MIBA-599474 format. One record per residue (C-alpha): residue in one letter; residue number from 1; x, y, z. Coordinates in steps of 0.1 Angstrom, whole numbers, plus 2048, in hexadecimal, padded with zeros to 3 digits. Layout:
! residues N
<rec><rest>A</rest><nr>NUM</nr><c1>X</c1><c2>Y</c2><c3>Z</c3></rec>
...
! end
This chain:
! residues 74
<rec><rest>X</rest><nr>1</nr><c1>CCE</c1><c2>7B8</c2><c3>459</c3></rec>
<rec><rest>X</rest><nr>2</nr><c1>CDD</c1><c2>7D4</c2><c3>46A</c3></rec>
<rec><rest>X</rest><nr>3</nr><c1>CF6</c1><c2>7D1</c2><c3>487</c3></rec>
<rec><rest>X</rest><nr>4</nr><c1>CE6</c1><c2>7E0</c2><c3>4A7</c3></rec>
<rec><rest>X</rest><nr>5</nr><c1>CF5</c1><c2>7F0</c2><c3>4C0</c3></rec>
<rec><rest>X</rest><nr>6</nr><c1>CF4</c1><c2>7E5</c2><c3>4E5</c3></rec>
<rec><rest>X</rest><nr>7</nr><c1>CFC</c1><c2>7EF</c2><c3>505</c3></rec>
<rec><rest>X</rest><nr>8</nr><c1>D07</c1><c2>7DC</c2><c3>521</c3></rec>
<rec><rest>X</rest><nr>9</nr><c1>D12</c1><c2>7DF</c2><c3>546</c3></rec>
<rec><rest>X</rest><nr>10</nr><c1>D2F</c1><c2>7CE</c2><c3>55A</c3></rec>
<rec><rest>X</rest><nr>11</nr><c1>D49</c1><c2>7D8</c2><c3>572</c3></rec>
<rec><rest>X</rest><nr>12</nr><c1>D59</c1><c2>7EC</c2><c3>560</c3></rec>
<rec><rest>X</rest><nr>13</nr><c1>D37</c1><c2>803</c2><c3>559</c3></rec>
<rec><rest>X</rest><nr>14</nr><c1>D27</c1><c2>809</c2><c3>538</c3></rec>
<rec><rest>X</rest><nr>15</nr><c1>D30</c1><c2>7F8</c2><c3>51A</c3></rec>
<rec><rest>X</rest><nr>16</nr><c1>D23</c1><c2>7FA</c2><c3>4F3</c3></rec>
<rec><rest>X</rest><nr>17</nr><c1>D26</c1><c2>7DD</c2><c3>4DB</c3></rec>
<rec><rest>X</rest><nr>18</nr><c1>D1C</c1><c2>7D8</c2><c3>4B8</c3></rec>
<rec><rest>X</rest><nr>19</nr><c1>D08</c1><c2>7B9</c2><c3>4B5</c3></rec>
<rec><rest>X</rest><nr>20</nr><c1>D0E</c1><c2>7A6</c2><c3>494</c3></rec>
<rec><rest>X</rest><nr>21</nr><c1>CFF</c1><c2>785</c2><c3>483</c3></rec>
<rec><rest>X</rest><nr>22</nr><c1>D20</c1><c2>76E</c2><c3>47B</c3></rec>
<rec><rest>X</rest><nr>23</nr><c1>D1C</c1><c2>74D</c2><c3>466</c3></rec>
<rec><rest>X</rest><nr>24</nr><c1>D2E</c1><c2>739</c2><c3>47F</c3></rec>
<rec><rest>X</rest><nr>25</nr><c1>D46</c1><c2>736</c2><c3>49A</c3></rec>
<rec><rest>X</rest><nr>26</nr><c1>D61</c1><c2>716</c2><c3>4A8</c3></rec>
<rec><rest>X</rest><nr>27</nr><c1>D67</c1><c2>712</c2><c3>4CA</c3></rec>
<rec><rest>X</rest><nr>28</nr><c1>D7D</c1><c2>6EF</c2><c3>4C9</c3></rec>
<rec><rest>X</rest><nr>29</nr><c1>D63</c1><c2>6D3</c2><c3>4B7</c3></rec>
<rec><rest>X</rest><nr>30</nr><c1>D45</c1><c2>6EC</c2><c3>4C1</c3></rec>
<rec><rest>X</rest><nr>31</nr><c1>D37</c1><c2>6FD</c2><c3>4A7</c3></rec>
<rec><rest>X</rest><nr>32</nr><c1>D1B</c1><c2>719</c2><c3>4A4</c3></rec>
<rec><rest>X</rest><nr>33</nr><c1>D0A</c1><c2>725</c2><c3>481</c3></rec>
<rec><rest>X</rest><nr>34</nr><c1>CFA</c1><c2>746</c2><c3>47C</c3></rec>
<rec><rest>X</rest><nr>35</nr><c1>CFC</c1><c2>756</c2><c3>4A0</c3></rec>
<rec><rest>X</rest><nr>36</nr><c1>CFC</c1><c2>77B</c2><c3>4A8</c3></rec>
<rec><rest>X</rest><nr>37</nr><c1>D1C</c1><c2>788</c2><c3>4BB</c3></rec>
<rec><rest>X</rest><nr>38</nr><c1>D25</c1><c2>7A8</c2><c3>4CF</c3></rec>
<rec><rest>X</rest><nr>39</nr><c1>D45</c1><c2>7B9</c2><c3>4C2</c3></rec>
<rec><rest>X</rest><nr>40</nr><c1>D59</c1><c2>7D2</c2><c3>4D6</c3></rec>
<rec><rest>X</rest><nr>41</nr><c1>D78</c1><c2>7E5</c2><c3>4DC</c3></rec>
<rec><rest>X</rest><nr>42</nr><c1>D7B</c1><c2>7DD</c2><c3>501</c3></rec>
<rec><rest>X</rest><nr>43</nr><c1>D99</c1><c2>7F7</c2><c3>500</c3></rec>
<rec><rest>X</rest><nr>44</nr><c1>DAC</c1><c2>7DE</c2><c3>518</c3></rec>
<rec><rest>X</rest><nr>45</nr><c1>DCF</c1><c2>7CE</c2><c3>50F</c3></rec>
<rec><rest>X</rest><nr>46</nr><c1>DCC</c1><c2>7AC</c2><c3>521</c3></rec>
<rec><rest>X</rest><nr>47</nr><c1>DA5</c1><c2>7A7</c2><c3>514</c3></rec>
<rec><rest>X</rest><nr>48</nr><c1>D9D</c1><c2>79E</c2><c3>4F0</c3></rec>
<rec><rest>X</rest><nr>49</nr><c1>D7D</c1><c2>793</c2><c3>4F0</c3></rec>
<rec><rest>X</rest><nr>50</nr><c1>D61</c1><c2>785</c2><c3>509</c3></rec>
<rec><rest>X</rest><nr>51</nr><c1>D4D</c1><c2>766</c2><c3>502</c3></rec>
<rec><rest>X</rest><nr>52</nr><c1>D29</c1><c2>75F</c2><c3>511</c3></rec>
<rec><rest>X</rest><nr>53</nr><c1>D22</c1><c2>745</c2><c3>528</c3></rec>
<rec><rest>X</rest><nr>54</nr><c1>D03</c1><c2>73A</c2><c3>512</c3></rec>
<rec><rest>X</rest><nr>55</nr><c1>D1F</c1><c2>72F</c2><c3>4F9</c3></rec>
<rec><rest>X</rest><nr>56</nr><c1>D36</c1><c2>720</c2><c3>50F</c3></rec>
<rec><rest>X</rest><nr>57</nr><c1>D18</c1><c2>70E</c2><c3>51E</c3></rec>
<rec><rest>X</rest><nr>58</nr><c1>D0B</c1><c2>700</c2><c3>500</c3></rec>
<rec><rest>X</rest><nr>59</nr><c1>D30</c1><c2>6F6</c2><c3>4F6</c3></rec>
<rec><rest>X</rest><nr>60</nr><c1>D33</c1><c2>6E1</c2><c3>515</c3></rec>
<rec><rest>X</rest><nr>61</nr><c1>D51</c1><c2>6F2</c2><c3>522</c3></rec>
<rec><rest>X</rest><nr>62</nr><c1>D5C</c1><c2>6EF</c2><c3>546</c3></rec>
<rec><rest>X</rest><nr>63</nr><c1>D6B</c1><c2>70E</c2><c3>554</c3></rec>
<rec><rest>X</rest><nr>64</nr><c1>D85</c1><c2>70B</c2><c3>570</c3></rec>
<rec><rest>X</rest><nr>65</nr><c1>D89</c1><c2>72B</c2><c3>581</c3></rec>
<rec><rest>X</rest><nr>66</nr><c1>DA3</c1><c2>722</c2><c3>59B</c3></rec>
<rec><rest>X</rest><nr>67</nr><c1>DBA</c1><c2>71A</c2><c3>57E</c3></rec>
<rec><rest>X</rest><nr>68</nr><c1>DAD</c1><c2>730</c2><c3>565</c3></rec>
<rec><rest>X</rest><nr>69</nr><c1>DA7</c1><c2>714</c2><c3>54C</c3></rec>
<rec><rest>X</rest><nr>70</nr><c1>D8B</c1><c2>70E</c2><c3>534</c3></rec>
<rec><rest>X</rest><nr>71</nr><c1>D89</c1><c2>6E6</c2><c3>523</c3></rec>
<rec><rest>X</rest><nr>72</nr><c1>D72</c1><c2>6D8</c2><c3>50C</c3></rec>
<rec><rest>X</rest><nr>73</nr><c1>D58</c1><c2>6BF</c2><c3>523</c3></rec>
<rec><rest>X</rest><nr>74</nr><c1>D5F</c1><c2>6A4</c2><c3>509</c3></rec>
! end
């Protein structure tokens, strides 16, 4: 399978990324196998990557915006 180039729009304008299929990702105790992820060099020093809300919801994470914290729901 070849990588796809995807375009998306956000607060910073238009961005492009490579969509790749990876064997698995793990966040704490949560593991997803055979999943497509988007890879991009955002060009920002303080952003290393983004996790989609779809994965965070499947993993059951609780996001506390007032404390800027993310916790597993257990």
